[in-house]
Backbone as JSON Lines, residues from 0, in Angstrom:
{"i":0,"aa":"M","n":[-164.87,-31.58,-43.49],"ca":[-163.87,-31.75,-44.35],"c":[-163.38,-30.57,-44.96]}
{"i":1,"aa":"K","n":[-162.27,-30.25,-45.0],"ca":[-161.72,-29.04,-45.61],"c":[-161.74,-29.14,-47.19]}
{"i":2,"aa":"Y","n":[-162.13,-27.95,-47.72],"ca":[-162.33,-27.91,-49.11],"c":[-160.81,-28.01,-49.69]}
{"i":3,"aa":"V","n":[-160.65,-28.81,-50.68],"ca":[-159.5,-29.04,-51.42],"c":[-158.64,-27.77,-51.71]}
{"i":4,"aa":"L","n":[-159.35,-26.8,-52.46],"ca":[-158.92,-25.85,-52.96],"c":[-159.09,-24.57,-52.19]}
{"i":5,"aa":"Q","n":[-159.25,-24.6,-50.82],"ca":[-159.35,-23.55,-50.0],"c":[-158.28,-22.61,-50.04]}
{"i":6,"aa":"D","n":[-156.81,-23.11,-50.03],"ca":[-155.8,-22.26,-50.1],"c":[-155.84,-21.42,-51.41]}
{"i":7,"aa":"L","n":[-156.17,-22.12,-52.59],"ca":[-156.06,-21.18,-53.69],"c":[-157.43,-20.15,-53.66]}
{"i":8,"aa":"L","n":[-158.56,-20.6,-53.13],"ca":[-159.58,-19.58,-52.95],"c":[-159.11,-18.45,-52.16]}
{"i":9,"aa":"Q","n":[-158.43,-18.69,-51.02],"ca":[-157.77,-17.51,-50.11],"c":[-156.89,-16.68,-51.08]}
{"i":10,"aa":"V","n":[-156.19,-17.24,-51.76],"ca":[-155.23,-16.37,-52.71],"c":[-155.99,-15.62,-53.75]}
{"i":11,"aa":"R","n":[-157.08,-16.23,-54.28],"ca":[-157.8,-15.52,-55.14],"c":[-158.52,-14.4,-54.51]}
{"i":12,"aa":"Q","n":[-158.96,-14.66,-53.18],"ca":[-159.78,-13.57,-52.41],"c":[-158.57,-12.39,-52.23]}
{"i":13,"aa":"F","n":[-157.48,-12.86,-51.82],"ca":[-156.38,-11.85,-51.65],"c":[-156.25,-10.96,-52.76]}
{"i":14,"aa":"R","n":[-156.2,-11.61,-54.01],"ca":[-155.77,-10.89,-55.27],"c":[-156.98,-10.03,-55.53]}
{"i":15,"aa":"E","n":[-158.21,-10.49,-55.22],"ca":[-159.38,-9.59,-55.5],"c":[-159.28,-8.24,-54.65]}
{"i":16,"aa":"D","n":[-158.92,-8.52,-53.32],"ca":[-158.82,-7.46,-52.52],"c":[-157.79,-6.42,-52.93]}
{"i":17,"aa":"G","n":[-156.54,-7.12,-53.27],"ca":[-155.55,-6.11,-53.92],"c":[-155.88,-5.38,-55.01]}
{"i":18,"aa":"A","n":[-156.66,-6.08,-55.78],"ca":[-157.22,-5.32,-57.1],"c":[-158.17,-4.26,-56.84]}
{"i":19,"aa":"A","n":[-159.02,-4.45,-55.72],"ca":[-159.92,-3.43,-55.38],"c":[-159.19,-2.31,-54.8]}
{"i":20,"aa":"T","n":[-158.13,-2.46,-53.99],"ca":[-157.4,-1.49,-53.56],"c":[-156.57,-0.63,-54.62]}
{"i":21,"aa":"A","n":[-156.21,-1.26,-55.65],"ca":[-155.53,-0.56,-56.88],"c":[-156.5,0.26,-57.41]}
{"i":22,"aa":"V","n":[-157.81,-0.22,-57.54],"ca":[-158.81,0.63,-58.29],"c":[-159.01,1.79,-57.32]}
{"i":23,"aa":"T","n":[-159.12,1.71,-56.0],"ca":[-159.38,2.92,-55.25],"c":[-158.14,3.87,-55.38]}
{"i":24,"aa":"R","n":[-156.91,3.29,-55.32],"ca":[-155.74,4.12,-55.4],"c":[-155.69,5.0,-56.77]}
{"i":25,"aa":"Q","n":[-156.11,4.2,-57.8],"ca":[-156.2,4.79,-59.05],"c":[-157.22,5.8,-59.26]}
{"i":26,"aa":"R","n":[-158.32,5.64,-58.63],"ca":[-159.35,6.78,-58.73],"c":[-158.89,7.82,-58.04]}
{"i":27,"aa":"L","n":[-158.1,7.85,-56.98],"ca":[-157.46,8.99,-56.3],"c":[-156.51,9.8,-57.12]}
{"i":28,"aa":"R","n":[-155.79,9.0,-57.98],"ca":[-154.79,9.64,-58.8],"c":[-155.53,10.22,-60.03]}
{"i":29,"aa":"V","n":[-156.78,9.76,-60.51],"ca":[-157.47,10.5,-61.45],"c":[-157.98,11.65,-60.87]}
{"i":30,"aa":"D","n":[-158.66,11.66,-59.74],"ca":[-159.12,12.85,-59.17],"c":[-158.1,13.91,-58.78]}
{"i":31,"aa":"E","n":[-156.92,13.61,-58.48],"ca":[-155.83,14.42,-58.38],"c":[-155.35,14.94,-59.61]}
{"i":32,"aa":"A","n":[-155.29,13.99,-60.83],"ca":[-155.08,14.76,-62.13],"c":[-156.0,15.81,-62.62]}
{"i":33,"aa":"Q","n":[-157.33,15.39,-62.26],"ca":[-158.42,16.21,-62.66],"c":[-158.27,17.6,-62.0]}
{"i":34,"aa":"K","n":[-158.01,17.6,-60.76],"ca":[-157.81,18.8,-59.92],"c":[-156.48,19.64,-60.68]}
{"i":35,"aa":"T","n":[-155.6,18.93,-60.9],"ca":[-154.41,19.69,-61.48],"c":[-154.75,20.25,-62.93]}
{"i":36,"aa":"V","n":[-155.48,19.59,-63.7],"ca":[-156.06,20.24,-64.8],"c":[-156.89,21.49,-64.66]}
{"i":37,"aa":"E","n":[-157.87,21.38,-63.61],"ca":[-158.58,22.56,-63.14],"c":[-157.76,23.66,-62.68]}
{"i":38,"aa":"D","n":[-156.64,23.21,-61.87],"ca":[-155.84,24.28,-61.35],"c":[-154.92,25.07,-62.33]}
{"i":39,"aa":"R","n":[-154.55,24.33,-63.46],"ca":[-153.82,24.96,-64.43],"c":[-154.78,25.84,-65.38]}
{"i":40,"aa":"R","n":[-155.9,25.45,-65.54],"ca":[-156.94,26.24,-66.26],"c":[-157.17,27.52,-65.53]}
{"i":41,"aa":"R","n":[-157.29,27.48,-64.19],"ca":[-157.59,28.52,-63.29],"c":[-156.43,29.57,-63.5]}
{"i":42,"aa":"E","n":[-155.25,28.98,-63.28],"ca":[-154.06,29.73,-63.32],"c":[-153.94,30.64,-64.7]}
{"i":43,"aa":"L","n":[-154.19,29.78,-65.76],"ca":[-154.21,30.42,-67.07],"c":[-155.17,31.62,-67.21]}
{"i":44,"aa":"A","n":[-156.43,31.41,-66.82],"ca":[-157.6,32.49,-66.76],"c":[-157.13,33.58,-65.91]}
{"i":45,"aa":"E","n":[-156.44,33.41,-64.83],"ca":[-155.91,34.47,-63.77],"c":[-154.84,35.21,-64.63]}
{"i":46,"aa":"Y","n":[-153.76,34.46,-65.05],"ca":[-152.8,35.02,-65.74],"c":[-153.32,35.94,-67.04]}
{"i":47,"aa":"T","n":[-154.3,35.31,-67.72],"ca":[-154.82,36.02,-68.82],"c":[-155.32,37.37,-68.65]}
{"i":48,"aa":"Q","n":[-156.15,37.39,-67.61],"ca":[-156.62,38.71,-67.1],"c":[-155.54,39.63,-66.54]}
{"i":49,"aa":"W","n":[-154.7,39.1,-65.94],"ca":[-153.45,39.92,-65.46],"c":[-152.73,40.29,-66.63]}
{"i":50,"aa":"R","n":[-152.42,39.59,-67.57],"ca":[-151.58,40.09,-68.84],"c":[-152.36,41.04,-69.58]}
{"i":51,"aa":"I","n":[-153.51,40.98,-69.67],"ca":[-154.39,42.1,-70.47],"c":[-154.42,43.21,-69.68]}
{"i":52,"aa":"A","n":[-154.54,43.22,-68.55],"ca":[-154.29,44.5,-67.54],"c":[-152.92,45.06,-67.76]}
{"i":53,"aa":"Q","n":[-151.93,44.23,-67.76],"ca":[-150.47,44.77,-67.97],"c":[-150.25,45.46,-69.32]}
{"i":54,"aa":"E","n":[-150.79,44.72,-70.25],"ca":[-150.77,45.35,-71.66],"c":[-151.35,46.59,-71.74]}
{"i":55,"aa":"K","n":[-152.5,46.64,-71.16],"ca":[-153.14,48.1,-71.26],"c":[-152.49,49.2,-70.47]}
{"i":56,"aa":"K","n":[-151.83,48.64,-69.27],"ca":[-151.11,49.7,-68.62],"c":[-149.75,50.13,-69.31]}
{"i":57,"aa":"L","n":[-149.21,49.17,-69.93],"ca":[-147.93,49.48,-70.89],"c":[-148.46,50.4,-71.86]}
{"i":58,"aa":"Y","n":[-149.54,50.25,-72.49],"ca":[-149.95,50.97,-73.68],"c":[-150.18,52.47,-73.09]}
{"i":59,"aa":"D","n":[-150.93,52.4,-71.94],"ca":[-151.35,53.65,-71.32],"c":[-150.21,54.56,-70.91]}
{"i":60,"aa":"D","n":[-149.1,53.83,-70.68],"ca":[-147.91,54.6,-70.09],"c":[-147.18,55.32,-71.35]}
{"i":61,"aa":"I","n":[-147.53,54.87,-72.51],"ca":[-146.84,55.39,-73.67],"c":[-147.67,56.25,-74.48]}
{"i":62,"aa":"I","n":[-149.06,56.11,-74.35],"ca":[-149.92,57.03,-75.31],"c":[-149.88,58.4,-74.76]}
{"i":63,"aa":"D","n":[-149.99,59.27,-75.59],"ca":[-149.86,60.65,-75.58],"c":[-148.5,61.07,-75.23]}
{"i":64,"aa":"H","n":[-147.6,60.33,-75.32],"ca":[-146.12,60.67,-75.05],"c":[-145.38,60.39,-76.34]}
{"i":65,"aa":"R","n":[-144.23,61.14,-76.43],"ca":[-143.52,60.88,-77.62],"c":[-142.6,59.92,-77.22]}
{"i":66,"aa":"V","n":[-142.41,58.9,-77.99],"ca":[-141.55,57.7,-77.65],"c":[-140.55,57.61,-78.93]}
{"i":67,"aa":"Q","n":[-139.5,57.03,-78.51],"ca":[-138.43,56.69,-79.54],"c":[-138.76,55.23,-79.99]}
{"i":68,"aa":"M","n":[-138.13,54.91,-81.01],"ca":[-138.36,53.67,-81.67],"c":[-137.94,52.59,-80.75]}
{"i":69,"aa":"K","n":[-136.71,52.86,-80.15],"ca":[-136.23,51.77,-79.13],"c":[-137.16,51.53,-78.09]}
{"i":70,"aa":"D","n":[-137.74,52.45,-77.52],"ca":[-138.86,52.3,-76.42],"c":[-140.02,51.61,-77.05]}
{"i":71,"aa":"L","n":[-140.44,51.85,-78.34],"ca":[-141.65,51.09,-78.81],"c":[-141.21,49.64,-78.94]}
{"i":72,"aa":"D","n":[-139.86,49.5,-79.43],"ca":[-139.42,48.15,-79.58],"c":[-139.34,47.28,-78.21]}
{"i":73,"aa":"D","n":[-138.91,48.13,-77.22],"ca":[-138.9,47.57,-75.82],"c":[-140.32,47.01,-75.39]}
{"i":74,"aa":"L","n":[-141.35,48.02,-75.8],"ca":[-142.62,47.64,-75.37],"c":[-143.2,46.41,-76.03]}
{"i":75,"aa":"K","n":[-142.9,46.25,-77.44],"ca":[-143.1,45.05,-78.09],"c":[-142.58,43.8,-77.43]}
{"i":76,"aa":"L","n":[-141.38,43.99,-77.08],"ca":[-140.7,42.73,-76.5],"c":[-141.43,42.43,-75.14]}
{"i":77,"aa":"K","n":[-141.72,43.3,-74.32],"ca":[-142.42,43.14,-72.95],"c":[-143.92,42.39,-73.41]}
{"i":78,"aa":"I","n":[-144.45,43.0,-74.37],"ca":[-145.86,42.32,-74.62],"c":[-145.61,40.86,-75.07]}
{"i":79,"aa":"Q","n":[-144.7,40.78,-75.89],"ca":[-144.41,39.51,-76.56],"c":[-143.93,38.47,-75.49]}
{"i":80,"aa":"S","n":[-143.29,38.97,-74.49],"ca":[-142.67,38.09,-73.27],"c":[-144.05,37.8,-72.34]}
{"i":81,"aa":"L","n":[-144.86,38.49,-72.29],"ca":[-146.16,38.31,-71.51],"c":[-147.03,37.26,-72.3]}
{"i":82,"aa":"R","n":[-147.06,37.4,-73.52],"ca":[-147.81,36.31,-74.43],"c":[-147.2,34.94,-74.45]}
{"i":83,"aa":"D","n":[-145.9,35.09,-74.35],"ca":[-145.17,33.83,-74.48],"c":[-145.3,32.98,-73.18]}
{"i":84,"aa":"R","n":[-145.39,33.78,-72.08],"ca":[-145.63,33.14,-70.82],"c":[-147.05,32.54,-70.75]}
{"i":85,"aa":"E","n":[-148.01,33.2,-71.39],"ca":[-149.25,32.6,-71.51],"c":[-149.28,31.16,-72.33]}
{"i":86,"aa":"L","n":[-148.41,31.19,-73.45],"ca":[-148.23,29.96,-74.06],"c":[-147.75,28.81,-72.95]}
{"i":87,"aa":"T","n":[-146.83,29.17,-72.34],"ca":[-146.3,28.25,-71.25],"c":[-147.43,27.62,-70.35]}
{"i":88,"aa":"F","n":[-148.32,28.57,-69.89],"ca":[-149.43,28.2,-69.2],"c":[-150.28,27.09,-70.0]}
{"i":89,"aa":"Q","n":[-150.49,27.43,-71.27],"ca":[-151.44,26.45,-72.1],"c":[-150.69,25.27,-72.28]}
{"i":90,"aa":"D","n":[-149.26,25.16,-72.36],"ca":[-148.56,23.97,-72.6],"c":[-148.75,23.03,-71.18]}
{"i":91,"aa":"S","n":[-148.74,23.73,-70.15],"ca":[-148.92,23.08,-68.82],"c":[-150.31,22.46,-68.75]}
{"i":92,"aa":"I","n":[-151.23,23.15,-69.26],"ca":[-152.56,22.57,-69.33],"c":[-152.71,21.29,-70.32]}
{"i":93,"aa":"R","n":[-152.07,21.34,-71.39],"ca":[-151.93,20.2,-72.31],"c":[-151.23,18.99,-71.58]}
{"i":94,"aa":"L","n":[-150.09,19.27,-70.85],"ca":[-149.45,18.15,-70.22],"c":[-150.38,17.79,-69.09]}
{"i":95,"aa":"A","n":[-151.14,18.52,-68.33],"ca":[-151.96,18.07,-67.43],"c":[-153.25,17.2,-67.86]}
{"i":96,"aa":"E","n":[-153.65,17.65,-68.98],"ca":[-154.59,16.82,-69.55],"c":[-154.3,15.54,-70.14]}
{"i":97,"aa":"Q","n":[-152.93,15.46,-70.73],"ca":[-152.43,14.2,-71.08],"c":[-152.31,13.24,-70.03]}
{"i":98,"aa":"E","n":[-151.69,13.95,-68.88],"ca":[-151.47,13.0,-67.53],"c":[-152.94,12.48,-67.12]}
{"i":99,"aa":"L","n":[-153.89,13.4,-67.16],"ca":[-155.25,12.83,-66.92],"c":[-155.79,11.75,-67.67]}
{"i":100,"aa":"V","n":[-155.58,11.76,-68.97],"ca":[-155.99,10.65,-69.93],"c":[-155.15,9.4,-69.6]}
{"i":101,"aa":"N","n":[-154.01,9.66,-69.22],"ca":[-153.11,8.33,-68.99],"c":[-153.61,7.69,-67.55]}
{"i":102,"aa":"E","n":[-153.93,8.64,-66.73],"ca":[-154.39,8.08,-65.21],"c":[-155.68,7.49,-65.65]}
{"i":103,"aa":"Q","n":[-156.59,8.0,-66.38],"ca":[-157.82,7.43,-66.72],"c":[-157.69,6.03,-67.4]}
{"i":104,"aa":"K","n":[-156.9,5.91,-68.27],"ca":[-156.6,4.58,-68.96],"c":[-156.08,3.48,-67.84]}
{"i":105,"aa":"K","n":[-155.31,4.03,-67.0],"ca":[-154.68,3.08,-65.94],"c":[-155.84,2.68,-64.96]}
{"i":106,"aa":"L","n":[-156.84,3.55,-64.73],"ca":[-158.07,3.21,-63.94],"c":[-158.77,2.19,-64.79]}
{"i":107,"aa":"L","n":[-159.15,2.37,-65.97],"ca":[-159.74,1.33,-66.71],"c":[-159.01,-0.02,-66.58]}
{"i":108,"aa":"D","n":[-157.63,0.06,-66.79],"ca":[-157.04,-1.23,-66.66],"c":[-157.05,-1.89,-65.26]}
{"i":109,"aa":"S","n":[-156.94,-1.02,-64.25],"ca":[-157.27,-1.63,-63.0],"c":[-158.65,-2.25,-62.55]}
{"i":110,"aa":"Q","n":[-159.77,-1.47,-63.35],"ca":[-160.98,-1.97,-63.05],"c":[-161.1,-3.24,-63.86]}
{"i":111,"aa":"H","n":[-160.48,-3.32,-64.91],"ca":[-160.65,-4.71,-65.77],"c":[-159.86,-5.84,-64.94]}
{"i":112,"aa":"A","n":[-158.81,-5.42,-64.28],"ca":[-158.04,-6.51,-63.41],"c":[-158.93,-6.93,-62.4]}
{"i":113,"aa":"H","n":[-159.37,-5.86,-61.78],"ca":[-160.51,-6.13,-60.55],"c":[-161.69,-7.2,-61.01]}
{"i":114,"aa":"R","n":[-162.18,-6.74,-62.24],"ca":[-163.21,-7.74,-62.6],"c":[-162.8,-9.09,-62.78]}
{"i":115,"aa":"E","n":[-161.72,-9.23,-63.44],"ca":[-161.1,-10.57,-63.79],"c":[-160.85,-11.15,-62.48]}
{"i":116,"aa":"A","n":[-160.34,-10.56,-61.4],"ca":[-159.98,-11.14,-60.02],"c":[-161.36,-11.64,-59.48]}
{"i":117,"aa":"V","n":[-162.26,-10.85,-59.7],"ca":[-163.76,-11.23,-59.07],"c":[-164.19,-12.44,-59.82]}
{"i":118,"aa":"K","n":[-164.14,-12.45,-61.05],"ca":[-164.6,-13.58,-61.79],"c":[-163.73,-14.9,-61.56]}
{"i":119,"aa":"N","n":[-162.43,-14.68,-61.32],"ca":[-161.75,-15.88,-60.94],"c":[-162.11,-16.54,-59.53]}
{"i":120,"aa":"R","n":[-162.35,-15.6,-58.64],"ca":[-162.81,-16.03,-57.33],"c":[-164.27,-16.56,-57.4]}
{"i":121,"aa":"E","n":[-165.04,-16.06,-58.15],"ca":[-166.42,-16.58,-58.31],"c":[-166.49,-17.91,-58.91]}
{"i":122,"aa":"K","n":[-165.63,-18.2,-59.83],"ca":[-165.47,-19.55,-60.43],"c":[-165.14,-20.38,-59.48]}
{"i":123,"aa":"L","n":[-164.21,-20.13,-58.51],"ca":[-163.72,-21.07,-57.45],"c":[-164.97,-21.26,-56.35]}
{"i":124,"aa":"E","n":[-165.5,-20.2,-56.1],"ca":[-166.74,-20.31,-55.21],"c":[-167.77,-21.19,-55.75]}
{"i":125,"aa":"E","n":[-168.03,-21.13,-57.1],"ca":[-168.99,-22.0,-57.6],"c":[-168.59,-23.44,-57.58]}
{"i":126,"aa":"H","n":[-167.23,-23.72,-57.95],"ca":[-166.79,-25.03,-57.7],"c":[-166.85,-25.48,-56.42]}
{"i":127,"aa":"K","n":[-166.57,-24.64,-55.42],"ca":[-166.72,-25.01,-54.02],"c":[-168.2,-25.42,-53.72]}
{"i":128,"aa":"G","n":[-169.16,-24.62,-54.1],"ca":[-170.48,-24.95,-54.08],"c":[-170.85,-26.35,-54.48]}
{"i":129,"aa":"M","n":[-170.44,-26.73,-55.72],"ca":[-170.56,-28.07,-56.22],"c":[-170.01,-28.95,-55.5]}
{"i":130,"aa":"W","n":[-168.7,-28.69,-54.93],"ca":[-167.97,-29.7,-54.09],"c":[-168.88,-30.05,-52.94]}
{"i":131,"aa":"L","n":[-169.3,-28.88,-52.41],"ca":[-170.04,-29.24,-51.03],"c":[-171.24,-30.01,-51.27]}
{"i":132,"aa":"V","n":[-171.91,-29.85,-52.27],"ca":[-173.12,-30.61,-52.7],"c":[-172.69,-32.03,-52.88]}
{"i":133,"aa":"E","n":[-171.44,-32.38,-53.59],"ca":[-170.94,-33.59,-53.64],"c":[-170.57,-34.34,-52.38]}
{"i":134,"aa":"V","n":[-169.94,-33.5,-51.47],"ca":[-169.68,-34.04,-50.15],"c":[-170.93,-34.46,-49.33]}
{"i":135,"aa":"E","n":[-171.84,-33.56,-49.45],"ca":[-173.05,-33.88,-48.87],"c":[-173.78,-35.29,-49.18]}
{"i":136,"aa":"R","n":[-173.78,-35.34,-50.54],"ca":[-174.39,-36.52,-51.31],"c":[-173.56,-37.75,-50.79]}
{"i":137,"aa":"E","n":[-172.16,-37.58,-50.69],"ca":[-171.34,-38.79,-50.4],"c":[-171.54,-39.23,-48.89]}
{"i":138,"aa":"V","n":[-171.73,-38.17,-48.04],"ca":[-171.99,-38.41,-46.66],"c":[-173.41,-38.95,-46.49]}
{"i":139,"aa":"E","n":[-174.39,-38.6,-47.18],"ca":[-175.7,-39.25,-47.12],"c":[-175.65,-40.73,-47.6]}
{"i":140,"aa":"N","n":[-174.96,-40.89,-48.85],"ca":[-174.8,-42.16,-49.42],"c":[-174.13,-43.1,-48.26]}
{"i":141,"aa":"G","n":[-173.03,-42.56,-47.61],"ca":[-172.27,-43.3,-46.54],"c":[-173.24,-43.71,-45.5]}
{"i":142,"aa":"M","n":[-174.18,-42.81,-44.99],"ca":[-175.03,-43.1,-43.97],"c":[-176.04,-44.08,-44.31]}
{"i":143,"aa":"E","n":[-176.56,-43.87,-45.66],"ca":[-177.52,-45.06,-46.09],"c":[-176.88,-46.39,-46.03]}
{"i":144,"aa":"K","n":[-175.55,-46.43,-46.65],"ca":[-174.91,-47.61,-46.68],"c":[-174.77,-48.3,-45.34]}
{"i":145,"aa":"E","n":[-174.37,-47.51,-44.35],"ca":[-174.02,-47.69,-42.96],"c":[-175.37,-48.18,-42.49]}
{"i":146,"aa":"L","n":[-176.43,-47.76,-42.67],"ca":[-177.77,-48.17,-42.26],"c":[-178.11,-49.46,-42.86]}
{"i":147,"aa":"E","n":[-177.88,-49.56,-44.17],"ca":[-178.12,-50.93,-44.85],"c":[-177.17,-52.03,-44.22]}
{"i":148,"aa":"D","n":[-176.03,-51.65,-44.01],"ca":[-175.17,-52.72,-43.45],"c":[-175.56,-53.05,-42.04]}
{"i":149,"aa":"F","n":[-176.06,-52.17,-41.32],"ca":[-176.53,-52.44,-39.8],"c":[-177.66,-53.29,-40.02]}
{"i":150,"aa":"H","n":[-178.57,-53.19,-40.95],"ca":[-179.81,-53.88,-41.04],"c":[-179.44,-55.28,-41.56]}
{"i":151,"aa":"S","n":[-178.43,-55.45,-42.62],"ca":[-178.2,-56.72,-43.09],"c":[-177.35,-57.58,-42.13]}
{"i":152,"aa":"K","n":[-176.6,-56.89,-41.09],"ca":[-175.78,-57.54,-40.31],"c":[-176.46,-57.98,-39.03]}
{"i":153,"aa":"T","n":[-177.64,-57.35,-38.81],"ca":[-178.45,-57.6,-37.6],"c":[-179.03,-59.07,-37.63]}
{"i":154,"aa":"P","n":[-178.72,-59.88,-36.75],"ca":[-179.3,-61.33,-36.83],"c":[-180.79,-61.2,-36.6]}
{"i":155,"aa":"D","n":[-181.45,-62.17,-37.33],"ca":[-182.93,-62.29,-37.04],"c":[-183.04,-62.99,-35.83]}
{"i":156,"aa":"F","n":[-183.59,-62.18,-34.81],"ca":[-183.65,-62.73,-33.34],"c":[-184.79,-63.97,-33.24]}
{"i":157,"aa":"D","n":[-185.69,-64.04,-34.27],"ca":[-186.68,-65.02,-34.26],"c":[-185.95,-66.49,-34.46]}
{"i":158,"aa":"E","n":[-185.05,-66.4,-35.5],"ca":[-184.3,-67.51,-35.84],"c":[-183.39,-68.03,-34.59]}
{"i":159,"aa":"E","n":[-182.88,-67.04,-34.05],"ca":[-181.83,-67.36,-32.87],"c":[-182.56,-67.92,-31.72]}
{"i":160,"aa":"V","n":[-183.86,-67.45,-31.56],"ca":[-184.59,-68.01,-30.37],"c":[-185.08,-69.48,-30.77]}
{"i":161,"aa":"D","n":[-185.47,-69.7,-31.97],"ca":[-185.77,-71.13,-32.49],"c":[-184.61,-71.89,-32.11]}
{"i":162,"aa":"E","n":[-183.53,-71.65,-32.54],"ca":[-182.19,-72.37,-32.35],"c":[-181.9,-72.61,-30.98]}
{"i":163,"aa":"Y","n":[-182.17,-71.73,-30.24],"ca":[-181.8,-71.88,-28.58],"c":[-182.72,-72.84,-28.02]}
{"i":164,"aa":"E","n":[-184.01,-72.85,-28.46],"ca":[-185.08,-73.68,-28.0],"c":[-184.83,-75.13,-28.42]}
{"i":165,"aa":"D","n":[-184.27,-75.32,-29.52],"ca":[-183.97,-76.71,-29.92],"c":[-182.88,-77.31,-29.22]}
{"i":166,"aa":"T","n":[-182.12,-76.52,-28.72],"ca":[-180.96,-77.13,-27.99],"c":[-181.14,-77.49,-26.5]}
């Protein structure tokens, strides 16, 4: 006998599988976002080292030389430009970190959805187990009833023999 809710059970299994796949995909996105944050931090560290070396070089170029105020202003602008670019790197880190937080929240949501899908399937599996017990009980009762009917319908052969002999 086919379980009455077998189709629903298959749908719930399908949903659970889909939710598990979504969790896996989201974990990959979190890993990717984490890698992006690490890359941005590494880029900032590399740029900061390069910027410091550039500033030193710029200062070394004018030290011990007579410079005009305009050249000094140009130097200040170059240094400010280098430092502004460093701020751009810091902003990219903040954006990458925010994206990581968003992806982590999505992972938590997908994990929650997966847990719910598992719970829903397990409820139906539990119902199926109870249903199977009930079906087995009905089958046993049916067999017992059949056996009782068989015994009650079986004629008493001794009485039949007596009747036959009387005739």
